[in-house]
C-alpha positions in Angstrom: 0.2 -0.1 0.4 1.6 3.4 -0.7 1.9 6.6 1.3 -0.8 7.9 -0.4 -3.1 5.3 -0.3 -2.3 5.2 3.9 -3.4 9.1 3.6 -6.2 8.5 1.4 -7.8 5.9 4.2 -6.4 8.4 7.1 -8.0 11.0 5.6 -11.7 8.9 5.0 -11.5 8.0 8.9 -11.1 12.5 9.9 -13.4 13.1 7.7 -16.3 10.6 8.9 -15.2 11.8 12.1 -15.7 15.6 10.5 -19.1 14.8 9.6 -20.2 12.9 12.8 -19.4 16.1 14.6 -20.9 18.7 12.7 -23.9 16.5 12.1 -24.1 16.4 15.8 -23.8 20.3 16.2 -27.3 20.8 14.8 -31.1 18.8 13.2 -30.6 17.8 9.8 -31.5 20.4 7.7 -34.2 20.1 5.4 -33.0 19.8 1.4 -32.8 23.4 -0.1 -34.4 22.4 -3.4 -37.5 24.0 -5.7 -38.1 27.7 -6.4 -38.1 29.0 -3.3 -36.0 26.8 -0.7 -35.4 27.2 2.4 -31.4 28.1 2.8 -30.2 27.2 5.8 -27.5 30.8 7.4 -24.2 30.3 6.1 -22.0 28.1 8.9 -18.2 28.6 8.1 -16.1 25.7 8.1 -13.1 27.9 8.3 -9.6 25.9 7.5 -11.4 22.1 8.1 -14.0 21.9 5.3 -15.8 18.6 5.6 -14.0 15.8 3.4 -16.8 12.6 3.4 -17.2 10.9 -0.4 -17.7 7.3 -1.0 -15.1 5.0 -2.1 -15.4 3.5 -5.7 -16.5 0.0 -5.6 -18.2 -0.4 -8.9 -20.6 -2.7 -9.9 -20.8 -6.1 -9.3 -22.0 -8.9 -11.9 -25.7 -8.5 -12.9 -25.8 -5.2 -10.5 -27.3 -1.6 -11.9 -28.8 1.2 -10.5 -32.7 1.3 -9.2 -35.2 2.9 -11.9 -38.1 4.6 -10.7 -41.4 2.5 -10.7 -42.8 2.8 -14.5 -39.3 2.6 -15.8 -36.1 0.3 -16.6 -32.4 0.0 -17.5 -30.2 -1.7 -18.7 -26.3 -1.5 -19.7 -26.2 0.5 -23.4 -22.0 0.2 -23.2 -19.6 -1.1 -20.2 -15.9 -1.4 -19.8 -15.4 2.5 -20.8 -12.8 4.6 -19.0 -14.4 7.6 -17.0 -16.8 8.6 -19.2 -18.1 11.9 -18.6 -20.2 13.0 -21.5 -22.6 11.8 -24.6 -24.0 13.1 -27.6 -25.6 11.3 -30.1 -25.2 11.9 -34.1 -27.6 12.6 -36.6 -26.6 8.9 -37.9 -27.5 7.9 -34.5 -24.0 6.6 -33.4 -23.5 7.5 -30.0 -20.1 9.5 -29.1 -18.9 9.4 -25.3 -16.3 12.1 -23.9 -13.4 10.3 -21.6 -11.8 12.4 -19.2 -10.4 12.6 -16.0 -9.2 15.0 -13.5 -5.6 15.6 -12.8 -3.9 16.2 -9.6 -2.7 19.8 -9.9 0.5 21.5 -7.7 -0.3 20.9 -3.8 -0.2 23.7 -2.2 -1.9 23.0 1.5 -2.7 20.1 3.3 -5.9 20.4 2.7 -5.3 20.4 -1.4 -2.8 17.1 -0.3 -6.5 16.1 1.4 -8.5 16.8 -1.4 -6.2 14.5 -3.8 -6.3 11.7 -2.0 -10.2 11.4 -1.5 -10.5 12.0 -5.0 -8.3 9.4 -6.0 -10.7 6.8 -3.6 -13.2 8.1 -5.8 -11.5 6.9 -8.4 -12.3 10.8 -10.3 -8.2 11.4 -10.5 -5.7 9.9 -12.6 -4.3 9.5 -16.1 -7.4 11.3 -18.8 -8.1 8.8 -21.2 -8.1 12.0 -23.4 -10.5 10.0 -26.1 -14.0 10.1 -27.7 -15.4 7.0 -28.3 -17.9 6.1 -30.4 -20.9 3.3 -29.7 -23.1 2.6 -32.4 -26.3 -0.3 -31.8 -27.0 -1.5 -35.2 -29.3 -4.0 -34.4 -31.0 -1.5 -32.5 -31.5 -4.6 -28.9 -30.3 -1.4 -26.6 -26.9 -2.1 -26.4 -23.8 -1.1 -28.1 -22.4 -3.6 -30.1 -19.6 -1.7 -31.4 -17.1 -0.1 -29.3 -14.2 2.3 -30.7 -12.2 5.3 -30.9 -13.5 7.8 -32.5 -11.3 11.0 -31.8 -7.5 10.5 -29.7 -5.4 13.1 -28.6 -7.3 15.6 -27.0 -7.0 17.3 -23.9 -9.3 16.4 -21.2 -12.6 16.5 -23.5 -16.0 17.2 -22.8 -18.3 19.1 -24.2 -19.4 18.0 -28.2 -21.1 19.4 -31.1 -21.6 18.8 -34.3 -22.7 21.7 -37.1 -22.6 21.4 -40.8 -19.5 19.5 -41.5 -17.2 20.3 -38.5 -16.9 18.3 -35.3 -16.3 20.9 -32.3 -14.9 19.8 -28.8 -14.4 21.4 -25.7 -11.1 20.3 -24.4 -10.0 21.4 -21.0 -8.1 24.7 -23.2 -10.2 25.7 -25.4 -12.8 25.1 -28.6 -11.1 22.9 -31.3 -13.3 22.1 -34.5 -12.3 19.0 -36.9 -13.6 18.3 -40.1 -16.3 15.2 -40.2 -17.4 13.5 -43.1 -21.5 12.3 -42.4 -21.2 8.3 -41.4 -17.3 8.4 -40.5 -16.1 6.3 -37.7 -13.0 8.1 -36.8 -11.3 11.5 -37.5 -8.1 11.0 -38.2 -7.4 15.0 -39.7 -5.4 17.8 -37.2 -8.0 20.3 -35.2 -8.3 24.1 -35.5 -8.2 25.6 -31.8 -11.3 28.7 -32.1 -10.5 29.5 -28.4 -8.5 29.8 -25.1 -9.3 28.9 -22.0 -7.5 29.0 -19.2 -7.2 25.1 -18.0 -7.2 23.5 -14.2 -9.9 24.3 -11.4 -13.0 23.4 -12.8 -12.1 22.0 -16.0 -14.6 20.9 -17.9 -16.1 22.8 -21.3 -19.6 22.1 -22.1 -20.7 23.1 -25.2 -24.1 23.4 -26.6 -24.9 25.0 -30.4 -27.7 27.8 -31.1 -30.6 25.9 -32.8 -29.9 27.9 -36.1 -26.1 26.5 -35.6 -24.6 30.0 -36.2 -23.2 29.9 -32.6 -21.8 27.8 -30.1 -22.0 27.9 -26.2 -19.5 26.9 -24.0 -19.4 26.9 -20.2 -16.4 28.0 -18.6 -15.9 27.0 -14.2 -13.5 28.4 -12.1 -9.9 28.2 -11.2 -11.2 28.0 -7.4 -14.0 28.2 -5.2 -14.2 31.5 -4.3 -11.3 32.9 -5.5 -9.0 31.7 -3.3 -6.1 32.4 -5.6 -6.9 35.9 -6.7 -9.5 37.2 -8.8 -6.7 38.2 -11.4 -6.9 34.5 -12.1 -10.1 33.7 -11.9 -10.8 36.6 -15.2 -12.2 34.5 -17.9 -13.7 32.1 -15.9 -17.1 31.4 -14.1 -18.7 32.4 -16.9 -20.5 31.1 -20.5 -19.1 32.1 -23.6 -20.7 32.9 -27.4 -18.6 31.6 -30.3 -19.7 32.8 -33.1 -18.5 31.0 -35.7 -18.8 33.1 -38.8 -16.4 35.0 -37.2 -14.1 33.1 -34.9 -14.7 35.9 -32.1 -16.3 35.0 -28.8 -17.4 37.3 -25.7 -19.0 36.2 -22.5 -22.9 36.0 -22.6 -23.2 35.6 -18.7 -21.0 35.2 -15.8 -21.1 34.8 -11.9 -21.5 31.2 -12.3 -18.6 29.2 -10.6 -19.1 26.0 -12.4 -21.6 25.6 -15.1 -21.7 22.7 -16.3 -25.0 21.2 -18.4 -26.5 23.8 -21.3 -30.2 23.1 -22.6 -32.6 24.6 -24.1 -36.4 24.9 -23.5 -37.8 25.3 -26.6 -41.1 26.6 -26.5 -39.3 30.0 -25.3 -35.8 29.4 -26.8 -34.4 29.8 -23.2 -30.8 28.8 -22.7 -30.6 27.0 -19.5 -27.5 25.7 -17.3 -26.9 23.7 -14.4 -24.3 25.6 -11.6 -22.0 23.8 -8.5 -21.9 26.6 -6.1 -19.4 27.2 -3.3 -18.1 25.2 -0.3 -17.3 25.9 3.0 -21.0 27.4 4.5 -22.7 24.1 5.6 -24.8 20.7 4.2 -27.4 22.6 2.1 -25.6 26.5 2.0 -25.5 27.0 -0.5 -27.3 25.0 -3.0 -26.8 24.1 -6.4 -29.0 25.7 -9.1 -31.1 24.9 -12.5 -31.3 28.4 -14.6 -32.4 30.2 -17.2 -29.1 31.9 -18.9 -29.4 36.3 -19.8 -28.2 37.7 -22.2 -25.3 39.7 -19.9 -26.6 38.0 -17.2 -24.6 38.1 -13.6 -25.5 35.4 -11.2 -23.9 36.5 -8.1 -19.9 34.2 -8.7 -18.0 34.6 -5.7 -19.4 38.1 -4.2 -22.8 36.2 -3.5 -25.3 33.8 -3.6 -28.9 33.0 -4.5 -29.6 36.5 -5.3 -27.8 39.0 -3.3 -26.9 36.8 0.1 -23.6 38.2 0.5 -20.5 35.5 1.0 -18.2 37.7 3.9 -15.2 35.6 3.0 -14.9 37.8 0.2 -13.9 41.3 -0.7 -17.2 42.9 -1.8 -18.0 44.2 -4.7 -21.5 46.0 -3.6 -21.8 47.4 -7.4 -21.7 43.4 -8.5 -24.0 42.3 -5.2 -26.7 44.8 -6.9 -26.8 42.9 -9.5 -27.1 39.6 -9.1 -29.7 37.4 -10.7 -31.6 34.7 -8.5 -31.0 32.1 -9.6 -34.3 29.7 -10.7 -34.4 26.4 -8.6 -32.2 24.9 -6.2 -31.3 21.5 -6.7 -29.7 21.1 -3.2 -26.2 21.8 -0.8 -23.0 19.6 -2.6 -25.3 17.9 -5.3 -22.6 18.2 -7.9 -25.8 19.1 -11.0 -23.9 18.5 -13.8 -25.4 16.8 -16.9 -28.6 18.4 -18.4 -31.0 17.9 -20.7 -34.6 18.0 -22.2 -36.7 15.7 -21.7 -40.0 16.2 -24.3 -42.9 15.0 -22.6 -43.5 10.9 -23.6 -39.9 10.9 -23.3 -40.4 8.0 -20.5 -43.8 6.9 -19.5 -45.5 9.3 -17.2 -43.1 12.1 -17.3 -44.1 15.6 -18.8 -42.1 18.2 -20.3 -39.0 18.5 -18.3 -35.0 18.8 -17.6 -33.2 15.9 -16.9 -29.9 15.8 -14.7 -27.2 13.9 -13.6 -25.9 15.0 -10.2 -23.0 13.8 -9.6 -23.1 13.3 -5.9 -21.4 15.6 -3.0 -18.1 14.9 -1.8 -17.9 17.7 1.7 -21.2 17.5 3.8 -22.1 15.2 6.4 -24.8 13.5 4.9 -24.6 12.6 1.8 -26.4 14.2 -1.6 -27.2 13.6 -5.4 -25.8 10.5 -6.5 -29.1 10.2 -8.6 -30.5 11.0 -12.2 -33.7 13.6 -11.3 -36.5 15.2 -13.7 -36.8 18.8 -12.8 -41.0 19.1 -14.6 -41.6 21.9 -16.8 -44.8 24.2 -17.4 -45.1 27.3 -19.6 -41.3 27.5 -20.3 -40.5 27.1 -16.6 -39.7 24.7 -13.6 -43.0 23.6 -12.0 -43.6 21.3 -8.9 -40.8 18.8 -7.1 -37.8 16.6 -8.7 -38.6 13.1 -9.1 -35.9 10.3 -9.3 -35.4 8.3 -12.6 -32.3 6.7 -10.9 -31.1 6.3 -8.1 -29.4 3.0 -6.2 -25.8 4.9 -6.7 -24.5 4.5 -2.9 -24.0 1.8 -0.6 -26.6 2.4 2.1 -24.1 2.9 4.8 -22.5 5.9 2.3 -19.1 4.1 2.6 -19.1 2.9 -1.5 -20.5 4.0 -4.4 -21.0 1.7 -7.3 -21.2 4.5 -10.0 -21.9 8.3 -10.6 -24.0 10.0 -13.1 -22.7 12.9 -14.9 -24.1 13.3 -18.2 -27.5 12.9 -19.9 -29.0 12.9 -23.1 -31.6 11.8 -25.1 -30.6 8.6 -27.2 -31.4 8.2 -31.1 -34.0 5.3 -30.2 -35.8 8.0 -27.5 -34.1 6.0 -24.7 -32.5 7.9 -21.8 -28.6 7.2 -21.7 -26.6 8.3 -19.0 -22.6 8.8 -18.6 -21.6 6.8 -15.3 -17.9 8.1 -14.9 -17.3 5.4 -11.9 -18.7 2.4 -13.1 -17.6 3.1 -16.7 -21.0 2.3 -18.1 -23.7 3.7 -20.3 -27.3 3.5 -18.6 -30.5 3.2 -21.1 -33.3 4.1 -19.3 -37.0 2.9 -21.3 -40.6 2.5 -19.8 -40.7 -0.5 -18.4 -42.9 -2.2 -21.4 -41.0 -1.2 -23.8 -37.8 -2.4 -25.7 
């Protein structure tokens, strides 16, 4: 056993003890969810924030997540390496971006503890840096083809096909590749269109505008609350708009600590995102959120959260606090809500129009949250009602192990819901109980 493994086990014991101690300091708060969440008062954790994360175990033979009543789940593909994001091509091929968080320079004992925790949770390591093509040619709900589509990338995440160009969100920028319809592999060199600072929140999601004229790109912050100085946060914690005709990009919306999933609400044409909020203020404070995104909007980070609730750990900018937009829908504290896609009514039986969200799961609260796929119903272009589970069962009952962790979500070529699981290394397929 390496020193890193030993340290990881020590951190796990200390993390459990700290989590238990913090839980004893007060009653378990109500989940901060919905359009009018009850957000507890901040309880600053100082230099010793809670670290509680399950050890990655993976799925046993025949084991799988628990589908909600009326639904069923099967493995569409297995044996992948940290699958994070899903993109469905017009010819029904399914592309999966595989990438891992990389270790950065250690600046404190907390950094060392965090990386040890991430290694134990299979969230840190050598990144595959590839996109894999999955193909279900016989339509039986399981891909019989799994082969490299694009390799040699730099922590790839978001993907988009516009015309004959395939776009990839590498951590350091968007890259464009020529694409031939039906091709099983891209070997031509890419052209870099934007430059983004790597490190920190490294994912770069991509969503094409409905008219194919622009790309929208999610770029997360370097740190929790600007801990390394706001100069290092310039150009981060934002959603960018990239004009494909001119090649020019601009910040479309800012103050978004880590905007990951992006989706269009088709009735209003509004852009929506899910955002991971800051750490170190308590189990439910503040909640991650789902929100529509306004052109020029500022959403608070790092100065405030959920509107104008000031984070007094941060040197303040009153003018920015005053203009901060309150998000639309709270998703619970530290759920790590990453995946997002629009689900048309009837795609899954009993589910109306709404958004599907992959909640990767917490690592820094006394009782774990997330580790599930949820659905938020929409009416007239807005969230309307409490969330519903689609998939659960990713955690062991004692919270000490995770079988899987959901990330990206997408409606598959046959209308099933596809879910990327980066601990189980599986793409799950969800359908109605009586569907194929």
